PADOPA-767465 format. One record per residue: residue in one letter; x negated, y negated, z of N, C-alpha, C in turn. Coordinates in steps of 0.02 Angstrom, whole numbers, plus 50000, padded with zeros to 5 digits. Atoms other than C-alpha are relative to their C-alpha. Layout:
# residues N
aXYZXYZXYZ/...
# end
This chain:
# residues 449
x499585006050000500005000050000499564993850000/x500415006050003499314982849954500174995350058/x499915004849946499084969350086500274993549969/x499665005950027500234954550056499744993650032/x500265006449977499514936950070500444994449972/x499565005550021500684921950065499624993450002/x500335006650002500054904650013500544994650004/x499535005649991501034889650078499654993549979/x500325006050026500704872949993500534994849982/x499565005250028501454856549934499604996249948/x500385003250055500664852449767500454998649941/x499535002150052502244849049668500064992450003/x499945007350002502384830949612500694997950025/x499385002849975503704820949706500034992749977/x499985006750029504204805349607500134994550051/x499825005249952504844796349762499404997650042/x500595001849960503094795749841499574994949962/x500405005350031501814782049810499515002949949/x500424997950056500674782649658499345003150022/x500644997449976499074785649758500085007350021/x499884993149978499814801249838500145004549941/x499854996050060500454807349669499365002049964/x500654998550032498694806149597499635005450039/x500334995049958498004816049745500315006949989/x499654993650007499324829549726499845003249933/x500194997450065498914831449542499325003450003/x500674997049991497094834749590500045006350043/x499934994349955497654846749726500295006149965/x499754994450039498584857349599499435004149971/x500584996550027496914861549520499655004050055/x500304996549944496194866149690500395006450017/x499574994249986497674877749723499915005349946/x500074995150055497524886049552499325003450002/x500674997149996495644888549573499965005050057/x500004995449943495904896449744500365006549983/x499624993950017497234908449679499615004349950/x500394996250049496154913349530499425003550032/x500574997049966494654916449641500215006150041/x499784994549957495614927249765500235006049958/x499764994550042496444937349628499435003849966/x500594996850030494764940749547499625004250051/x500434996849949493944945849711500355005650038/x499674995349954495264955649806500465005149967/x499574994950032496334964849679499635006649993/x499284999349995497024977949678500265000950071/x499794998649931497034979649868500474994650027/x499615005649975497844962649894500514997649949/x499485002950042499444955149827500104992750022/x499975007149983499344936149824500674997149976/x499345002750018501054927649829499984992450003/x499915007350002501354909649777500624998649959/x499345001350032502984901649723499964999049925/x500075001150072502294897449551500055006649960/x499974993650035502314916149511500705002949996/x499334997249999504174918649538500285000249929/x499734999150067504994925549382500634995849990/x499395003650017506364916049293500625004050018/x499364997049982508174919449345499975003950066/x500054996849935507564925349516500254995250053/x499775004249944508404919049675499394998650045/x500675001349971506784910949733500024999250075/x499975001149927507374906149909499975006650037/x499984993549967507774924149957499335003649993/x500634996550010506174930949880499454997050043/x500515003449960505094917949969500085001850073/x499894998449929505894920950139499815007350015/x500174992949989505704939750119499245001050003/x500734999350001503854937950078499694997150063/x500265003049939503554926350226500075004850059/x499884995449945504304939350342499615006549994/x500334993550010503364954150265499254999549989/x500715000550015501634947150228499575001650061/x500464998449945500124952650331499504994550012/x500445005849992499164936250308500304994249962/x499745006050035499524918450256499474994650001/x500455005950005498524903350198500454993949993/x499615006250002499294886250234499554994349980/x500405005650024498554872150130500344993550021/x499695005949970498864856050225499684993649972/x500185006750023498674840250123500504995050029/x499565005149970499544823850165500735001249981/x499314998850021501084828350063500315005750040/x499754994349961501254845050154500144998050072/x499955001849929501004837050325500564995050013/x499545005549986502114821850307500634999849958/x499445000850046503324824650164500305006749977/x499754993550024503724843350150500335003950056/x499644995849953505084851550253499915007449984/x500104993050018504754867450155499375002950033/x500614997649968502964868950217500115000450076/x499854999849929503564864650393500415006250018/x499584994149989504894878250380499575006449997/x500424994150008503614890950319499505000850057/x500514999549948502284886750448500325001450068/x499654998449937503594887950587500055007650008/x499944992749997503914906250545499315003250007/x500664997050001502084910050511499644999250067/x500335001149936501454902350674500325004250054/x499664995549953502774912050770499745007149992/x500244993250012502204928150689499285000850024/x500704999749978500374924150724499955000450076/x500014999949927500774921150907500225006550030/x499734993749973501654937850927499655006249974/x500324994150030500574949250820499274998449986/x500725001550007498674949150837499725002549934/x500234997650065498514958650672500144995149944/x499825004850052499324944550575499494994349998/x500505005250008498054932050506500314993849969/x499755006450025498574913850486499414995349990/x500575004250017497284903050397500254993049984/x499795007050009497584884250414499434996249967/x500525003550039496654873650286500194992749991/x499895007150012496704854750309499534997649944/x500425002450056496084846350149500304993649972/x499755006250029496314830950042499994994150048/x500055005549952495764819550184500365001450066/x499654998249938496844828150317499515003550047/x500434996949949495964833150479500435003650051/x499654996649946496414843950628500354995050046/x499695005249958496774827850724500654997649969/x499385002050033498064822950594500565005150013/x499504994749987498934839750620500234999650073/x499825000649928498884837550810500484994250011/x499615006049988499664820350796500664999749962/x499384999950038501064825050675500575002750044/x499484998349951502644825250783500345006649987/x499624994050015503584838950692499585006350002/x500444994249997502064850350694499755001550071/x500284999249933501584847850876500285006150038/x499744994349962502774860950950499755006749974/x500204993750030502084874250833499315002450025/x500664998449973500364873850917499535002549946/x500434997950055499574876150746499284997650011/x500675002749988498104865350802499595004450047/x500374995449956497654879050927499685005849961/x500304994950044497214890450780499394996749967/x500615002950030495424887650719500094999149925/x499905001450071495544879250551499375001849960/x500564998750045494434882850400500014994849944/x500575000549954493334873250383500194996150063/x499845002749934493214866150559500264992949998/x499835007250000493364847650514500384997949938/x499645001750061494424848550357499565001049939/x500374998350061493924853150180500004994249951/x500055004750056493274841050049500015004249936/x499914995550058493954850049896499604997749939/x500405002450056492864839349782499265001650009/x500694998149986491254845549863499915007349983/x500064993150025490744861149767499695004750052/x500334995849950489614867649906500495001850056/x499504998649948491004865850037500525005049975/x499494995650028492254874449923499745007149995/x500294993350006491074889049890499965003450069/x500044997349931490774891350078500695001950025/x499314998749980492654890250107500265006449968/x499804993850034493004903749977499725006150035/x500334994249969491754915450060500315001650068/x499724998949933492494912850234500705002949996/x499324997350009494284915850176499975007249977/x500064993250026493764931250079499785004850054/x500234995849945492854938050232500575001850047/x499434998849955494414936150339500495004949968/x499514995750034495554944250210499745007249994/x500274993250007494394959050182499975003750066/x500014996849934494374962150369500685002250025/x499324998249978496254964650377500125007449989/x499804993050006496804982450411500725000349977/x499314999250025498364988150320500455002250057/x499514998049950499864989050436500704998349974/x499325000950023501724990050411500344994550041/x499635005349966502724974250452500725002250007/x499304998049992504414978650529500474995349962/x499525004150036505814972550417500564997950048/x499505002549953507224962450498500545005050019/x499474995149986508454976950485499745006350034/x500314993949974507254989250567500365002650062/x499674997649939508094989850738500705002549985/x499334997850020509784991550652499965007049971/x500114993350027509095006650559499945005150057/x500084995449943508565014750724500665001150037/x499354999449968510285011250797500455004649960/x499594995750043511145019350648499775007250001/x500254993149995510015034450665500345003750057/x499654996949943510865037650833500755000449989/x499285000450007512625032450783500285004449945/x499754996150057512775041450616499715007050002/x500234993049995512645060450603499485001549945/x500484997650050511255069450510500345004949953/x499594995850044512545076250389500004996749931/x500085002950067512155073250206500674998549967/x499355001050033513955075250145500374993950029/x499665005749968514645062750272499664993549979/x500365006150019513275050150232500144998249927/x499845001350071513655052050046500694996749994/x499345003250001515485047650081499964992750020/x500095006949976514945031950176499694995849945/x500365003750053513745026650038500464998649942/x499545000950056515085029149905500504994450014/x499515005149982516315017949999499684993150007/x500355006449994514995004450024499694997849934/x500285001650066514475004749840499244999050003/x500725000349995512655007849885499705004949950/x500334995850050511525014649748499385003250033/x500554996449969510285027949805499505002349948/x500544997450043508605032649730499745006750028/x500224993849969508295046949852500595003150037/x499464996549965509355059849943499825001950072/x500204998349932508415060750108500444996350050/x499535002749951509485057550263499754993450029/x500275006249972508325044350340500014994449950/x499985005050053508215035350174500714997149993/x499305002250007510125034550163500194995550058/x499845004249942510275027750340499664993249995/x500355006450008508975014350301500364995649948/x499635003850051509945009150145500654997150029/x499395002549968511525007650250499824994150046/x500235005449956510564996850377499844993749959/x500175005750042509894985650237500644996749973/x499385002650027511644983850165500364995850053/x499675003749946512374978550333499654993550014/x500385005949982510974966350369500074994649946/x499965004850055511144958250198500694997049990/x499325002150014513034956450200500394997550061/x499715003249942513414951250379500585003850031/x499484996749960514894954850495500545003449959/x499454996950038516184958350359499805006849972/x500224993450022515114972850298500125005150054/x499874995549944515374980050471500715002949995/x499324997550008517244981550434500035005749950/x500034994650049516854991950280499715006350030/x500304994249969515735003350381500495003250049/x499524997349951517065005150515500545004049964/x499504996350038518345010250384499725006649974/x500324993950023517105022850316499965005150056/x500094995349944516765030350486500665002650027/x499334997449984518625031550520500185005649952/x499854995250052518775040850357499675006750014/x500374993849988517455053350407500005002050074/x499884998349930517985053550591499355000050042/x500605000849959516395047050675500154995150057/x499935004649944516435039350849499364995850004/x500585004349997515295024350864500164993550035/x499925006349966515015007850954499824994349953/x500135005250049515204994050827499794993450030/x500185006449969514954980050954499254998849999/x500725000850001513084983350959499764997349933/x500195002250067512934981250771500274993049986/x499695006550011514114966450770499564994350026/x500385005449969513004956250886499414997849957/x500575002150041511504956650771500224997749931/x499775002150067512484955150609500274992950002/x499725006749996513264939150673499464994649992/x500555004950005511534930950660499684999849931/x500364999350064511084935650481499984993549961/x499945006150040511614918650412499564994350027/x500425005349971510474908550528499305000449971/x500655000150032508864903250444499455001750051/x500514997549954507364911850521499564994450028/x500455005249976506244896550531500344995250048/x499645004449954507584886150616500055003150069/x499904996849935507914898850753499345001250036/x500634998449967506084903150785499694994150037/x500255005749963505734885450842500205000450074/x499784999249931506684890351000499495003750043/x500514996549962505204901151049499534995150036/x500385005049963504384884851104500185000050073/x499765000349932505424886551260499645005150045/x500384995249960504334901251315499304997550017/x500685002649989502784890251316499954997250070/x500025001949929502274888351499499704993150014/x500345006449987501334871851475500484994150002/x499555005750004502864861051448500635001450042/x499434999349956504354857751560500635002149963/x499374998850033505764857751434499954997949926/x499955002150070506274855451253500724998149985/x499345002250020507744846951170500065001149925/x499904998450070508414853451005500684997549977/x499365001950029509784847850888500155004749942/x499744996250057510804858650769500554995749969/x499485004250030511874849650642500685003549998/x499364996449997513254862450677500514996250041/x499455003349965514934857550748500355004550051/x499664995349956515404873150848499535001650058/x500484999549944514474871051013500085006450039/x499894993949961515254886551090499785006349964/x500184994150040514644898150951499314999549969/x500615000450041513204891750845499365000450040/x500634999449963511844888950978499875007150025/x500094993049978512144906451048499775004449942/x500204996150059511964913450872499274998949984/x500715001550011510294904650849499575003850051/x500394996749947509684911651015499985007549990/x499994992850014510244929350971499555001749942/x500444998850057509304927750807499285000750023/x500684999849974507704924750905499905006150044/x500084994749949508004937451043500105007049972/x499824993350023508694951750939500395003750054/x499654996149949509284965651053499575001050062/x500484998849945507814964151174500084995350059/x500005005149948508094948151272500674996450001/x499405004249994509594938651338499804993750037/x500165006449968509224920351372500654996850023/x499385003149975510544912151484500184993749963/x499745006050034511624899151398500574997150041/x499475003549963512684886251489500344995249952/x499635004450045514024877951385500334994550041/x499745005749963514434860551448500504996349956/x499505003950037516004851251396499914992650018/x500035007349991515754832551373500534997149955/x499435002450040517404825051318499824994049958/x500145005650046517454812451176500194993350031/x499875006249964518114799751302499474998850053/x500535000449949516484801751399499754992950011/x500275006849993515964783851364500424995850049/x499575003749954517434778451473499995003050070/x500044996849935516994789951618499354997950034/x500605002449966515804781851740499605005650032/x500354994549965515384798351821499905006149955/x500044994150045515224809351665499345003650008/x500634996649989513384812651701500055004950058/x499924995649942513834819751870500445006049983/x499584994450022515174830251786499585005349964/x500454995450035513834837751673499585003950050/x500424996749949512694841351822500415005050040/x499574995449962514154849151915500155006449962/x499884994150041514544860851771499385004549997/x500624996150002512714866151760499905003850065/x500094996949935512614869551947500475005950010/x499514994749991514204879751948499845006149959/x500154994450045513684890251799499365003650022/x500644997049982511874893151854500055004050065/x499984996849934512294897552034500395006650001/x499634993750004513434911651977499695005049952/x500314995450048512284919251844499585005250036/x500394994449973511454935851876499274998050009/x500705001549987509754933651956499894993450033/x500075006649970510064915852013500324999750070/x499645000649936511324918052154499595002550059/x500394997149945510214929352260499354996150011/x500645003649995508674918652223500074993350036/x499945006749973509384901952278500184999950074/x499765000049931510114907152447499434998850050/x500545001449952508424908052541499754992849995/x500245006950009507934891152467500494995150032/x499495004449971509574883152519499954999650076/x500044999649927509274888652698499324997950028/x500665001949976507474882552706500024993250035/x500035006349962506994868552825499794994149957/x500255005350044506174858752684500574996049968/x499435003450033507894854452613500534997850050/x499505001349949508784851552778500264992849998/x499815007149999508824832552755500444998149940/x499615001750059509754833552589500735001750008/x499294998150002511614834052554500085006849969/x499904993350027512384850652505499925000149924/x500055000350073512484845252323499274999449978/x500715000850017510664839452318499605006250017/x500344993749984510114855552404500085005049943/x499874995350054510934865752267499604998249938/x500375002350059510144855352129499265001650009/x500704998849987508414856552209499845007549999/x500124992849999508574875252239500015003049931/x499964997550068509104878652060499394998049959/x500595002250036507654868351993499395004150019/x500564995949977506424878352099500045007049969/x499914993450030507164894752035499834999849926/x500155000750071507064888651855499254999649987/x500735000850009505224884151878499645006750006/x500324993549989504854902251928500215005149947/x499754995350051505774910251781499934997049930/x500065003850063505094900151635499895004449939/x500074995550057504734915351528500695002249974/x499314998850022506634917451519500344993249996/x499745006950005507194900351454500754999850012/x499295001249988508884893551508500204993949958/x499785005250046509864882851385500654996850024/x499375003649992511204869651406500204997749930/x499775001950067512254866851249500624995550006/x499405004250004513504853151209500014996249935/x499925004050060514174842351070499754992950012/x500205006949994513474825251035500624995649998/x499435004649998514674811251079499764992849991/x500275006750012513624796451021499294999650026/x500705000349983511774792251028499864997650071/x500145002849933511834781551187500245004850054/x499744995249952512894794551277499515005950007/x500484994549999511664808251228499394998150040/x500575002349961510224797951298500135000650074/x499834999949928511104796451465500045007150027/x499944993149978511504814951474499325003350008/x500674997149998509724820151433499614997450061/x500365002949943509004808151561500265002750066/x499704997549938510214814151693499815007350013/x500164992949992509914832651662499275001050018/x500704998949986508034831351658499754996250061/x500155003149936508054819951808500135004850057/x499814995149948508814834451905499675006749989/x500274993350016508184850051815499444999249949/x500575001050044506434849151742499925005449948/x500164994250042506484866251659500595002549959/x499444998150043508164866651571499874997749928/x500055001750071508144866851381500704998149974/x499365002750024509504857451287500075001349925/x499834999650071510334861351120500624995849989/x499455004550015511454847851049500275001749931/x499684999250065512694851050909500234993149976/x499855006850024512784834950807500624999749957/x499414999950043514184840350689499924995849937/x500125004250058513364830750547499835004249939/x500174996550062513174835850365499245000049990/x500734999450008511424841350310499674993749973/x500325005950030511124825450210500014994050047/x499965005549953511564814350358499405000050048/x500545000649951510284807950483500304997850067/x499685001749936511044808750658499554995650043/x500375004449955510534795850787499785004150061/x500264995749947509414806150902499404996750033/x500615002549966508124801451034499385003149969/x500634997850032506304803350980499785006950021/x500254993649974506004818651089500415006049978/x499564994650022507374828851004499745002949935/x500234996550061506844841950875500615002749963/x499474997450042508094844850736499795006649970/x500164993450027508124863250686500154999949925/x499935000350073507834864350499499805006749970/x499515003750041508394869250370500674999250037/x499375001349967510054861850423500555004449971/x499454995550017511714870950413500474997049948/x499415001750040513074870750283500595000950047/x499484999749950514554866550396500575004749979/x499494995350023515774876450287499785007250014/x500264993449987514644891650303500055001750074/x499954998949928514614889550492500715002250019/x499314998349985516514890050499500185006949972/x499864993550030516604904950380499725005750042/x500314994749960515414915050489500355000850066/x499624999449938516384911050647500655003849987/x499384996450018517994916750561499875007449990/x500184993050012517124932750505499865003650066/x500154997249935516504935750682500645001850038/x499364998749967518274934250751500375005949967/x499664994550035518954945950617499715006750019/x500334993849979517674959050664500205001850071/x499804998649930518084957250849500705002950004/x499304997550000519934959850815500025007249974/x500014993350029519574975050706499705005150048/x500324995449954518464982850838500455001850059/x499544998849945519844981350967500595004449980/x499424996250023521124990350859499905007550010/
# end
């Protein structure tokens, strides 16, 4: 099996940018082409170099690119000024790649600042700061001068050395855990599996039982919750008992973009107190939980507190206290928190505080000790100034709570958000959000029948 190497770049001309930058980008296209040609000459056939310029015509390029980002064993990110300051695509790609590098020591992420960009520029770029990309040693150390032939030759050799040192390993595909679940739920009966495949219109190239179950898993993962209804009808037909709720929970996340959800992993970083995120969705009781499930899979459950802030909040002088009260009530009843806060509430150190302040202080202490399991507060935005007040009030009381705000704005809109808020990108299609919620409800109803 060949080792897959993904190259992320921004060397397409953007007419809206200034002329100086356009000239630079034109020169950078040659650097990119030379790099690809060099790697293909040196590493084939063991390596498969992927770059968007190679995508065949009539191909759904977005799906192909995302699939390669998730399956590659190494990636090279070329960071020029256009990539750093004017490309949400590169930001989206490096979000996923940096997450993968942080969780898998076998995955190699090569960051290449060039075209006058330095590691300090990357450190100071606001949207890149949470990704901790600057903690990965760049090549070369102080940025590459692509016009210096000696530097470029040295750079080629260093990249080639890294790539040749990669051992081949299999990258788990997103539907992998679903495949293992189906292995337990579906029988090892070829005739029954053939009936299921026929009803799902799945085309098979092999007749092995494990292969068939994997194809069913891929079909479910690609088609979302409504595909679950088809599977349920099939299993009724062949009289199989199964627990569809387990599959439903992961299928409900298939529509959430991987790079947007993975930014939530910042909340596991122990060096910072909290993070504030914004989703342009409008369904605060559903969408943030879906993003979190996308990150956690079936392994982790991060507590989520849904806070209601009425649209008349601007007329309520005590609405901040209402928010704090909802958080306290929810946290103090969650599993793992109730037993932890009681000894703190009874300590002499808090004896001088009111009962309400004792509870707030105790919950903050408990949150500080459980930072590897992030806790989220979610609510709808009710105006920029109101949001500022809520954030200040929450973080004045709880240093370690993470906030997700649903702005309810269309992707092309620019919501009024405080500077410290990170918008999860790519943004949502609001019609798609509603369609997926409706599908989720339909599946729930069907599972109860």
